[in-house]
VEXLODREN-6210 format. One record per residue (C-alpha): x, y, z; residue in one letter; residue number from 1. Coordinates in nm, 4 decimals, m for minus. Layout:
residues N
+----------+----------+----------+---+-----+
:       px :       py :       pz : r :   k :
+----------+----------+----------+---+-----+
:        X :        Y :        Z : A : NUM :
...
+----------+----------+----------+---+-----+
***
This chain:
residues 252
+----------+----------+----------+---+-----+
:       px :       py :       pz : r :   k :
+----------+----------+----------+---+-----+
:   0.3831 :   1.4249 :  m0.3007 : X :   1 :
:   0.1853 :   1.4374 :   0.0143 : X :   2 :
:   0.0693 :   1.1246 :   0.1093 : X :   3 :
:   0.2018 :   0.9046 :   0.3582 : X :   4 :
:   0.1928 :   0.4939 :   0.2850 : X :   5 :
:   0.1769 :   0.2244 :   0.5655 : X :   6 :
:   0.5523 :   0.1456 :   0.6107 : X :   7 :
:   0.5536 :  m0.2349 :   0.6171 : X :   8 :
:   0.8606 :  m0.4543 :   0.7320 : X :   9 :
:   0.8942 :  m0.7333 :   0.5035 : X :  10 :
:   1.0035 :  m1.0316 :   0.7787 : X :  11 :
:   1.1169 :  m0.7623 :   1.0034 : X :  12 :
:   1.4220 :  m0.5050 :   0.8887 : X :  13 :
:   1.5542 :  m0.7946 :   0.7422 : X :  14 :
:   1.8319 :  m0.6056 :   0.5509 : X :  15 :
:   2.0343 :  m0.5579 :   0.8681 : X :  16 :
:   1.9031 :  m0.8364 :   1.0866 : X :  17 :
:   1.8049 :  m1.2052 :   1.0711 : X :  18 :
:   1.4747 :  m1.2161 :   0.9213 : X :  19 :
:   1.1780 :  m1.3670 :   1.1234 : X :  20 :
:   1.3663 :  m1.2690 :   1.4564 : X :  21 :
:   1.2752 :  m1.0650 :   1.7279 : X :  22 :
:   1.6014 :  m0.8724 :   1.6551 : X :  23 :
:   1.4397 :  m0.7899 :   1.2963 : X :  24 :
:   1.1021 :  m0.6832 :   1.4588 : X :  25 :
:   1.2224 :  m0.4837 :   1.7182 : X :  26 :
:   1.4843 :  m0.2841 :   1.4940 : X :  27 :
:   1.1837 :  m0.2500 :   1.2313 : X :  28 :
:   0.9664 :  m0.0724 :   1.4866 : X :  29 :
:   1.2407 :   0.1120 :   1.6051 : X :  30 :
:   1.3242 :   0.2584 :   1.2575 : X :  31 :
:   0.9303 :   0.3566 :   1.2164 : X :  32 :
:   0.7643 :   0.0676 :   1.0855 : X :  33 :
:   0.4089 :   0.1120 :   1.1095 : X :  34 :
:   0.3500 :  m0.2771 :   1.0468 : X :  35 :
:   0.5697 :  m0.5810 :   1.0393 : X :  36 :
:   0.5122 :  m0.8976 :   0.7692 : X :  37 :
:   0.5706 :  m1.2400 :   0.9075 : X :  38 :
:   0.5261 :  m1.5515 :   0.8218 : X :  39 :
:   0.3332 :  m1.8220 :   1.0617 : X :  40 :
:   0.3436 :  m2.2000 :   1.0514 : X :  41 :
:   0.3043 :  m2.5028 :   1.3046 : X :  42 :
:   0.5460 :  m2.7123 :   1.4971 : X :  43 :
:   0.4857 :  m3.0790 :   1.5280 : X :  44 :
:   0.3112 :  m3.0317 :   1.8497 : X :  45 :
:   0.0796 :  m2.7486 :   1.7237 : X :  46 :
:   0.2677 :  m2.4301 :   1.8555 : X :  47 :
:   0.2500 :  m2.1552 :   1.5779 : X :  48 :
:   0.5812 :  m1.9979 :   1.5119 : X :  49 :
:   0.7441 :  m1.7487 :   1.2631 : X :  50 :
:   0.9203 :  m1.8702 :   0.9863 : X :  51 :
:   0.9120 :  m1.8157 :   0.6090 : X :  52 :
:   1.0883 :  m2.1689 :   0.4562 : X :  53 :
:   0.9409 :  m2.4971 :   0.5204 : X :  54 :
:   1.2841 :  m2.6129 :   0.5731 : X :  55 :
:   1.5160 :  m2.5156 :   0.8571 : X :  56 :
:   1.8355 :  m2.5207 :   0.6626 : X :  57 :
:   1.8391 :  m2.1653 :   0.5076 : X :  58 :
:   1.7870 :  m1.9602 :   0.8340 : X :  59 :
:   1.8653 :  m2.1760 :   1.1577 : X :  60 :
:   2.1322 :  m2.4324 :   1.2868 : X :  61 :
:   1.8554 :  m2.7113 :   1.2319 : X :  62 :
:   1.8047 :  m2.9212 :   0.9046 : X :  63 :
:   1.4664 :  m3.0598 :   0.7674 : X :  64 :
:   1.1262 :  m2.9827 :   0.7463 : X :  65 :
:   1.0008 :  m2.7283 :   1.0163 : X :  66 :
:   0.6923 :  m2.9318 :   1.0742 : X :  67 :
:   0.9062 :  m3.2411 :   1.1967 : X :  68 :
:   0.9949 :  m3.0780 :   1.5065 : X :  69 :
:   0.8326 :  m2.9968 :   1.8252 : X :  70 :
:   0.8568 :  m2.6423 :   1.9520 : X :  71 :
:   1.1023 :  m2.7440 :   2.2437 : X :  72 :
:   1.3370 :  m2.8583 :   1.9465 : X :  73 :
:   1.2526 :  m2.5690 :   1.7421 : X :  74 :
:   1.3163 :  m2.2974 :   2.0069 : X :  75 :
:   1.6682 :  m2.4412 :   2.0803 : X :  76 :
:   1.7984 :  m2.3673 :   1.7342 : X :  77 :
:   1.9983 :  m2.0782 :   1.6698 : X :  78 :
:   1.8068 :  m1.8398 :   1.4081 : X :  79 :
:   2.0549 :  m1.5877 :   1.4021 : X :  80 :
:   2.4143 :  m1.6979 :   1.3618 : X :  81 :
:   2.3879 :  m1.7539 :   0.9842 : X :  82 :
:   2.3479 :  m1.3962 :   0.9487 : X :  83 :
:   2.6134 :  m1.2687 :   1.1508 : X :  84 :
:   2.8169 :  m1.3613 :   1.4569 : X :  85 :
:   2.6806 :  m1.0772 :   1.6424 : X :  86 :
:   2.3118 :  m1.2315 :   1.6157 : X :  87 :
:   2.4100 :  m1.5583 :   1.7444 : X :  88 :
:   2.1684 :  m1.7174 :   1.9722 : X :  89 :
:   1.8820 :  m1.5344 :   1.8467 : X :  90 :
:   1.5824 :  m1.7882 :   1.8733 : X :  91 :
:   1.3015 :  m1.8548 :   1.6599 : X :  92 :
:   1.0310 :  m1.6568 :   1.7952 : X :  93 :
:   0.6316 :  m1.8056 :   1.8502 : X :  94 :
:   0.3539 :  m1.5973 :   1.7598 : X :  95 :
:   0.2727 :  m1.5428 :   2.1138 : X :  96 :
:   0.5897 :  m1.3762 :   2.1567 : X :  97 :
:   0.5349 :  m1.1288 :   1.8670 : X :  98 :
:   0.1759 :  m1.0284 :   1.9785 : X :  99 :
:   0.3065 :  m0.9536 :   2.2848 : X : 100 :
:   0.5760 :  m0.7311 :   2.1421 : X : 101 :
:   0.3171 :  m0.5665 :   1.8843 : X : 102 :
:   0.1209 :  m0.4620 :   2.1935 : X : 103 :
:   0.4263 :  m0.3038 :   2.3583 : X : 104 :
:   0.5950 :  m0.1484 :   2.0494 : X : 105 :
:   0.2106 :  m0.0547 :   1.9196 : X : 106 :
:   0.2687 :  m0.2007 :   1.5667 : X : 107 :
:   0.0362 :  m0.3758 :   1.3306 : X : 108 :
:   0.0984 :  m0.7214 :   1.1988 : X : 109 :
:   0.0665 :  m0.8604 :   0.8415 : X : 110 :
:   0.0349 :  m1.2556 :   0.9355 : X : 111 :
:   0.0993 :  m1.4811 :   0.6369 : X : 112 :
:  m0.0290 :  m1.8024 :   0.6788 : X : 113 :
:   0.1836 :  m2.0893 :   0.5612 : X : 114 :
:   0.1974 :  m2.4733 :   0.5396 : X : 115 :
:   0.2717 :  m2.7529 :   0.3538 : X : 116 :
:  m0.0479 :  m2.8196 :   0.2102 : X : 117 :
:  m0.3755 :  m2.6077 :   0.1223 : X : 118 :
:  m0.5227 :  m2.7721 :   0.4091 : X : 119 :
:  m0.2555 :  m2.6643 :   0.6589 : X : 120 :
:  m0.2650 :  m2.3462 :   0.4972 : X : 121 :
:  m0.6524 :  m2.3251 :   0.5944 : X : 122 :
:  m0.6102 :  m2.4403 :   0.9289 : X : 123 :
:  m0.3469 :  m2.1975 :   0.9919 : X : 124 :
:  m0.5120 :  m1.8783 :   0.8579 : X : 125 :
:  m0.8327 :  m1.9727 :   1.0279 : X : 126 :
:  m0.6541 :  m1.9900 :   1.3721 : X : 127 :
:  m0.4665 :  m1.6556 :   1.3210 : X : 128 :
:  m0.8017 :  m1.5325 :   1.2490 : X : 129 :
:  m0.9623 :  m1.6544 :   1.5765 : X : 130 :
:  m0.6475 :  m1.5509 :   1.7777 : X : 131 :
:  m0.7000 :  m1.1954 :   1.6439 : X : 132 :
:  m1.0340 :  m1.2020 :   1.7641 : X : 133 :
:  m0.9852 :  m1.3553 :   2.0799 : X : 134 :
:  m0.7091 :  m1.0407 :   2.1428 : X : 135 :
:  m0.9227 :  m0.7556 :   1.9910 : X : 136 :
:  m0.6827 :  m0.6727 :   1.6905 : X : 137 :
:  m0.9184 :  m0.7254 :   1.4344 : X : 138 :
:  m0.8987 :  m0.3567 :   1.3530 : X : 139 :
:  m0.5479 :  m0.3325 :   1.3146 : X : 140 :
:  m0.3742 :  m0.6742 :   1.1796 : X : 141 :
:  m0.4360 :  m0.8755 :   0.8686 : X : 142 :
:  m0.4238 :  m1.2282 :   0.7488 : X : 143 :
:  m0.2482 :  m1.3009 :   0.4299 : X : 144 :
:  m0.1622 :  m1.5933 :   0.1825 : X : 145 :
:  m0.1406 :  m1.6798 :  m0.1739 : X : 146 :
:  m0.3866 :  m1.9366 :  m0.1089 : X : 147 :
:  m0.7133 :  m1.7266 :  m0.1415 : X : 148 :
:  m0.9315 :  m2.0250 :  m0.0331 : X : 149 :
:  m0.7571 :  m2.0161 :   0.2932 : X : 150 :
:  m0.8291 :  m1.6510 :   0.3632 : X : 151 :
:  m1.1921 :  m1.6749 :   0.2455 : X : 152 :
:  m1.2367 :  m1.9395 :   0.5253 : X : 153 :
:  m1.0979 :  m1.7479 :   0.7715 : X : 154 :
:  m1.3142 :  m1.4406 :   0.6755 : X : 155 :
:  m1.5911 :  m1.6916 :   0.7222 : X : 156 :
:  m1.5050 :  m1.8012 :   1.0627 : X : 157 :
:  m1.4146 :  m1.4687 :   1.1859 : X : 158 :
:  m1.6443 :  m1.1729 :   1.0691 : X : 159 :
:  m1.4567 :  m0.8301 :   1.0656 : X : 160 :
:  m1.1406 :  m1.0172 :   0.9614 : X : 161 :
:  m0.8870 :  m0.7753 :   0.7422 : X : 162 :
:  m0.7832 :  m0.9954 :   0.4331 : X : 163 :
:  m0.4569 :  m0.9209 :   0.2159 : X : 164 :
:  m0.4378 :  m1.1700 :  m0.0420 : X : 165 :
:  m0.1150 :  m1.1975 :  m0.2548 : X : 166 :
:  m0.1860 :  m1.1348 :  m0.6313 : X : 167 :
:  m0.2024 :  m1.4354 :  m0.8423 : X : 168 :
:   0.0010 :  m1.5256 :  m1.0190 : X : 169 :
:   0.2987 :  m1.3955 :  m0.8146 : X : 170 :
:   0.4769 :  m1.2364 :  m1.0803 : X : 171 :
:   0.4434 :  m1.1275 :  m1.4458 : X : 172 :
:   0.2338 :  m0.8118 :  m1.5913 : X : 173 :
:  m0.1083 :  m0.7652 :  m1.4382 : X : 174 :
:  m0.4344 :  m0.5870 :  m1.5202 : X : 175 :
:  m0.6619 :  m0.3865 :  m1.2646 : X : 176 :
:  m0.9851 :  m0.5598 :  m1.3305 : X : 177 :
:  m0.8257 :  m0.9065 :  m1.2397 : X : 178 :
:  m0.6875 :  m0.7486 :  m0.9225 : X : 179 :
:  m1.0172 :  m0.6292 :  m0.8214 : X : 180 :
:  m1.1734 :  m0.9475 :  m0.9046 : X : 181 :
:  m0.9421 :  m1.1399 :  m0.7160 : X : 182 :
:  m0.9770 :  m0.9134 :  m0.3927 : X : 183 :
:  m1.3634 :  m0.8656 :  m0.3804 : X : 184 :
:  m1.4162 :  m1.2603 :  m0.4482 : X : 185 :
:  m1.2931 :  m1.3196 :  m0.0826 : X : 186 :
:  m1.4006 :  m0.9761 :   0.0629 : X : 187 :
:  m1.0525 :  m0.8159 :   0.0668 : X : 188 :
:  m1.0121 :  m0.4376 :   0.0529 : X : 189 :
:  m0.6218 :  m0.5028 :   0.0070 : X : 190 :
:  m0.4221 :  m0.6900 :  m0.2580 : X : 191 :
:  m0.0437 :  m0.7591 :  m0.2474 : X : 192 :
:   0.1620 :  m0.7159 :  m0.5317 : X : 193 :
:   0.5210 :  m0.7642 :  m0.6400 : X : 194 :
:   0.6474 :  m0.4301 :  m0.7073 : X : 195 :
:   0.8455 :  m0.4821 :  m1.0204 : X : 196 :
:   0.5515 :  m0.5817 :  m1.2123 : X : 197 :
:   0.3278 :  m0.2450 :  m1.0886 : X : 198 :
:   0.2582 :   0.0196 :  m1.3534 : X : 199 :
:   0.0839 :   0.3607 :  m1.2443 : X : 200 :
:  m0.2412 :   0.2713 :  m1.4784 : X : 201 :
:  m0.2806 :  m0.0409 :  m1.2852 : X : 202 :
:  m0.2277 :   0.1081 :  m0.9392 : X : 203 :
:  m0.4786 :   0.4002 :  m1.0216 : X : 204 :
:  m0.7493 :   0.1983 :  m1.1578 : X : 205 :
:  m0.7299 :  m0.0693 :  m0.8684 : X : 206 :
:  m0.7302 :   0.1638 :  m0.6010 : X : 207 :
:  m1.0016 :   0.3922 :  m0.7632 : X : 208 :
:  m1.2237 :   0.0930 :  m0.7367 : X : 209 :
:  m1.1719 :   0.0761 :  m0.3599 : X : 210 :
:  m0.8598 :  m0.2152 :  m0.3372 : X : 211 :
:  m0.5615 :  m0.0851 :  m0.1745 : X : 212 :
:  m0.2381 :  m0.1901 :  m0.3097 : X : 213 :
:   0.0621 :  m0.3252 :  m0.1055 : X : 214 :
:   0.3687 :  m0.3312 :  m0.3201 : X : 215 :
:   0.6602 :  m0.5869 :  m0.1951 : X : 216 :
:   0.9289 :  m0.6123 :  m0.1281 : X : 217 :
:   1.0540 :  m0.2822 :  m0.2526 : X : 218 :
:   1.4350 :  m0.2351 :  m0.0738 : X : 219 :
:   1.6457 :  m0.0343 :  m0.3087 : X : 220 :
:   1.5982 :   0.3584 :  m0.2907 : X : 221 :
:   1.5001 :   0.3171 :  m0.6562 : X : 222 :
:   1.2434 :   0.0672 :  m0.6227 : X : 223 :
:   1.1099 :   0.2423 :  m0.3015 : X : 224 :
:   1.1033 :   0.5841 :  m0.5113 : X : 225 :
:   0.9343 :   0.3927 :  m0.8168 : X : 226 :
:   0.6637 :   0.2309 :  m0.6355 : X : 227 :
:   0.5998 :   0.5148 :  m0.4074 : X : 228 :
:   0.5691 :   0.7602 :  m0.6875 : X : 229 :
:   0.2608 :   0.5480 :  m0.8177 : X : 230 :
:   0.0628 :   0.6262 :  m0.4780 : X : 231 :
:   0.0646 :   0.2597 :  m0.3519 : X : 232 :
:  m0.1346 :   0.2639 :  m0.0094 : X : 233 :
:   0.1438 :   0.0348 :   0.1252 : X : 234 :
:   0.5240 :   0.0240 :   0.0789 : X : 235 :
:   0.6772 :  m0.3204 :   0.2214 : X : 236 :
:   1.0592 :  m0.4035 :   0.1948 : X : 237 :
:   1.3369 :  m0.5402 :   0.3768 : X : 238 :
:   1.4947 :  m0.1900 :   0.4773 : X : 239 :
:   1.2738 :  m0.0273 :   0.6590 : X : 240 :
:   1.5062 :   0.2838 :   0.7011 : X : 241 :
:   1.5188 :   0.3061 :   0.3192 : X : 242 :
:   1.1450 :   0.3303 :   0.2833 : X : 243 :
:   1.1145 :   0.5796 :   0.5912 : X : 244 :
:   1.3764 :   0.8241 :   0.4085 : X : 245 :
:   1.1975 :   0.7994 :   0.1011 : X : 246 :
:   0.8500 :   0.8835 :   0.2219 : X : 247 :
:   0.9803 :   1.1550 :   0.4636 : X : 248 :
:   1.1703 :   1.3138 :   0.1703 : X : 249 :
:   0.8379 :   1.3329 :   0.0008 : X : 250 :
:   0.6593 :   1.4860 :   0.2329 : X : 251 :
:   0.9291 :   1.7697 :   0.3518 : X : 252 :
+----------+----------+----------+---+-----+
***
């Protein structure tokens, strides 16, 4: 095999560092990730921050909905101690901090718009799109969401925006025709797909039609090797080192 897929860190290098923290993002870049996938939400006072869950309980020292706290309150939480004592004191990053890091580390970003309601997801997606345009990053970063209407709206307000919708439904068997239709309906050239539900025929037909498949979150060596052998354009997982090892071995 002679092709090299895009190596995407799922929530950073989240196997060995607390997800959605600068520690996870820094480690991902150091290990060779081309792109870092993050989830973007808003604080109560409108600051964009990086966290997957609607609630704080799983990955921080806080409790309750993220949207109920101000940025000052959120930035005071411990977002690393839950993962291991060596990460105690890691903070919830804001989006501006990530952009600064991406410029410094020369990595691309996959920014998934999150929100408690469809209206909030539309707002977040469009705001991210405008920020990418303002920062001159439309050529390298993408906006993602399971809410395809949110992505469509973001694409309308920001020409040139790259969209990476998550396949619907999230799990189960899929057909190339459906994936192609979902992507083309909103002007996307990428579709994200759970690795366990992909087949070689679906990957081949979808990508021959001009829609790139990003497989996620392949983390074990076996799962990475399986989807890499299918020729997916993007390989996303929690263990960047494992993805790099599989890809490098295939190119040797």
